[in-house]
N, C-alpha and C positions, 0 to 999 in steps of 0.2 A: 133270314138266312145268315148263318154264322160262317165266317171265313177266317179261321185261325192263322196267325202268323207270329213270328217272333217280335217284330217291331212295326208299329204304325207311325208314319210321318204324316202330320197334318199340315198341309200347305205345300204347293208345288212351285213356289217361286224360288229365288236364288238360295235362300236358306235351306229349304227342303231338298233342293237338288244337291247342294254341298253335303248335306247329311247323307243323302242317298249314295253319293260317290264313296264316302268312307264306309258306310254299311256294306256296300257291295265288295269293297276291298277286303273286308273282314269276314266275308262269307256268310253273313247273316241273311235270314229270310225276312223280307220286309216289303211293305207297300207304301206308296205315297198317294195320299188322297188330296185332290185339288178341287176347290170349288169353282175354279175358272173353266171356261169351255175350251180355251186354247192355251198353249204354253206362253210363258213370258212374265208371269206374276203381275205385280202392280205396274211394271214398266209399260205394259200394253195400254194402260189408261192414262199415261202421263201427257202433259201438254206438248204441243208439236215441237217447240223450240228447246225443250229440256235436253241438256247435255250433262255427261258425267263431269266430275271435278278432276279426274285423273286421266292421263293417256291410257289407251287400251292395255298395254302390257302391265299396268298397275291397277287394273280393274278386272282381274280374272278370278274365276273359281278354281278350286284345286284340280290339278291334272290337265287343264286345257286352257292355254293362254287365249285371251280374247284377240281375234285378228284386228289388224289396223283397219279403220274406216277411211277409205280414200277421201282426201280433201278435208279431213277433220282431225285436229289434234285431240279434241275431247269428243268421244263417240256420243251420238245421239241416242234417244230412247229406242227408236226403231232398230238401231244396230244392236242394242242390248237384248231386245226381244228375239232377234234372229240368233244371237249368240246363245241365249238360254234354250231356245228351241233345238239348236244343233247339239248343245251339251246333253240335253235329255236323250236325244237319239243316239249320240255317240256312245254313251255309257249304258244304253238300253235300260234306263231306269224305269221301274214298274209304276208309272204314274197312271192313276185311274181318275178320269174326270168326265163330266162334272159330278162331284160328290160333295154334299153338304153335311158336315159333321154337326150333329145335334147335341152330343154330350159325351164326356168320358167318365166312366163309372168304375168303381172298384168292384171286383168279382173274385174274392178269395185271393189266390196267388197271381191273378191276372188283372189287367185293365181291359175294359170293354169299350170300344169306340162305336157308338151308335150313330148311324147315318141314315140318309134317305135312300141308300142303296144296300142296306143290310148292316150287320154288326160284325166288327173285327175284334175278336179276343186276342190280346197280345201280352207278351211279357214286359214290354216297355213301349212308351209313346214319346215321340218328339213333337212338340208343338212348335210350328214354324209359320204361323199365320200372319205375322207382321202387324202393321198398323193401318194400312191404307183403307181398310173397311171401317175404321173408327175415327173419322175426322173430328177434330175438336174446335168448337167455336165458343169463345168466352161469353159469360153472361153480362154483356154490356147493357147498361140501362137503355131502354127504348128500342132494343133490337127488333122487337116484334111490331113496333109502331111504324117502322120505316116502310114506305110504300114502293120504293124502288126494288130492284132485283138484288138478291144476295147469292153469292157463290162461295165455294170453298176451293182450295187448291185442287181437290179431286174433280171439280166440275169445269175447271178452266182448260181450254184447248188452244185457242188462237186469238190474236189481237183484233182480227177483222170483225169479230162478234161485237166489239165495243167501239167500233169506228165512230168518231164524232161525239162520243158520250163522255160524261163526267164520271170518272171512276175513282173510288177510294180503295187502295190496296192496304190491308192491315197486316203487319207482321215484320219484324226486323231481322228475320233470318234469311237463309238462302232462297227459299221459295218466294218470299215477299220481294226481295231484291230482283230476282230473275223475272218474275211476272211484271213488276213495275217497269223494269227495263224493256221487256217485251212489248209493253203497251205504249211506250213513248213513240211519238210520231203518228199514232193511230187514235189515241184518246187523250182527253184532258185528265192527267193522272195526279192524284195526291197520294203520297206514300206516308202512312201513319205508323209510327213505331213507339213502343212503350219507353224506349231509351234511345239515345243517339246510336245509330248503327255503327258497328266496328268492322271495317274491311280488313281482311288479312292482306299481308304484303302480296304484291302482284305475282311474285315467283313461288308462292305457296299453293299447292294443290292437294289432292286427296292423299298423296303419298305421305306428306308431312303430317296431315291430320291423323292418319292411321298410326304413324310413329308416336305422335303425341298422346293419343288415346292408349296405346300399348304401354308407354312409359308410365302413364298415370296409374293404370291398373297394376303394373308391376310394383310401383312404389307403395300403393295401398296394401297390396297383398303381403309385402315384406315389412310393414309397419313404419315406412318412411313418411316424410311430410307429403301432403297432397300437392302435386305439381299443377293442379287445375286442368291439366290436359289441354284439349282443344280450346276450352274457354279462355285459357291464358293467351291464345294467339289472336282471337277475334271471333266474329260471328259469321262473316260472309266471305265466301271464296270469290275472288274477282275474276270469274270466268270472262272470256272476251266480250260478250254482249253487255254484261254488267259493267265491266271496265269502260267500255265505250260510252255508255250512258252516263256513268259517273264523271268521266273526264270531260264530257260535253256539258256538264252541269245540268243534266236532265233528270238526275236521280238524287233528289233532295228530300230528306225525311222531315216530316212535321211531327211535333209531339202528339201523342195519342189523344183523340177526342174524348170528351167526358161522357157523352151519350149520343144516341141516334134519335133524331126527330123524324117526323113523317116524311120530310123532304131531304134530309141529309144530316151530317154530323154537326154537333155543337161542340165548339172548341173551348179550351180552358178560359179564354177571354170572353166567353158568352156568345161569340159570333156563330151564326148558323150558315153553312154553305150548302148549296144544292148538289145533290149527287144522283146519278141515274142507277148506279150499281156500287155495291161493296163486295170486294173479294177478300175473304178471310184466309190469310196464309198463316194460320195460328197453330199448326201442328196436328198431331194425332195422339191417340192413346192405343195401348196394346189391345189387339182383338183376342180376348181371352174368355168370351162368354161360354165357349164349348167346354171349358174346364170348371165351370161353376159347380157341377155335382161333387167335385172333389173338395170343395170348401177350403181353398188354399190362399185366397187373396186377402191382403191386409186392407187397412182403411184407405190407403193410397191407390188401391186397385192392383198392386203388384203381388207377385208370388216370391217369397223369400227363396233365394237360391245360393248354392255354393258352386261357382262356375256356372254351368248350365243346368245342374241337377236341382230339382225342387227339394228343399230341406225336409218338408213334411211328407213327401211322396217320392222316394228314391227311384221309382220306376218311371218317373216323368222328367223329361228334359225340355227346357225352353230355349229356343234358338232364334237369334236375329231381331230381338226387340230393343236393342240398344246396349249401352255399356254394362247394364246390370246383368246381362246374359253373355258377356264377353266383350273385350275392347273392340269398339267399332264393328260389332257383330251385325249391325243393320246395313253394312256396306258389302259390296261384292268382294273387295280385297280382304275385308276383315272377318268374314264369316267362316273362312276355311279352317282356322285354328280351333275355334270353339266347336265347330262341327266334328272335327277329328277327335277332340277330347270327349265329346258326348258319345260318339260312336264307340270309342274304346271303353268308356265306362259301361255302356250298355252291353258290349260283348262280354265283359267280365261278369256282369250281372247274370247274363244268360248262361254262361259257363258254370257259375256257382249253383244256379238253379238246377242244372242237369247233372251235377256231380253226384 
């Protein structure tokens, strides 16, 4: 079944909704295809204690400020899910779910989006699938030999699952710090990082990170020296639970182990310690398999873009995958600007095609 439209947005999380907001304002005919069964994007799968880095007013999508969460300076994941659900309804965004996109193909002047629910021919496509569905685990020697349980950030929910266990948390970023802090008091935790973790100053939150990312992108675009952006400030936002664990000296990082054995990690000095579980907080990769038929990815798995537009396929825009698709575009506050730019470019493309 063919369902022609001007624009197909793939992904109904925060990036897809921001794109839908601007497409609606420009009067374009579009549809948002979401693989999830319910609204909320990846936030509905986050661990129980996860909170945003910024207060609600600085964590909003375009047009609709996030309401304050009673009793919390930094809103929790469930609050974000409720906000995204309300956002979708408020702007009557045409989200169809669950729909799994199998591939995007060229078809003359159009792109065809093939799914398990039919085919959508469109003049333009916005890919906004994010990274949550592609967790990354490094090829650490002995990983398959370990007989304990292994998890990734995507599988972690709450500390009670690990009560009384010896747990190794791997990763020196925000997820690693937050999950290690969450486990303190419940499990015997070892936090392993490739380099000493760098905590941002306690008064820095997502607002400053967004400003730093934006300033870096502006500098690069105008040929100025690289400011290093967020990386110049540090790696870990000291949200209250992380700050409490750090100040209580319960959040101490160990150098990364050299390998995993059947019973646990082996450290650089040769000592092997027992572990019941390893939690890999080692990041994600962009979920772009649906774009494989277009043959746009380079050796690093990325698609070359100018702004959000694919250089080799101007009918395709990528939104929300990180700084390479817009400064801080993987954040709630950061996705609005690149979403607006993508929508306006697509509107111009549609107008020129119909002229």
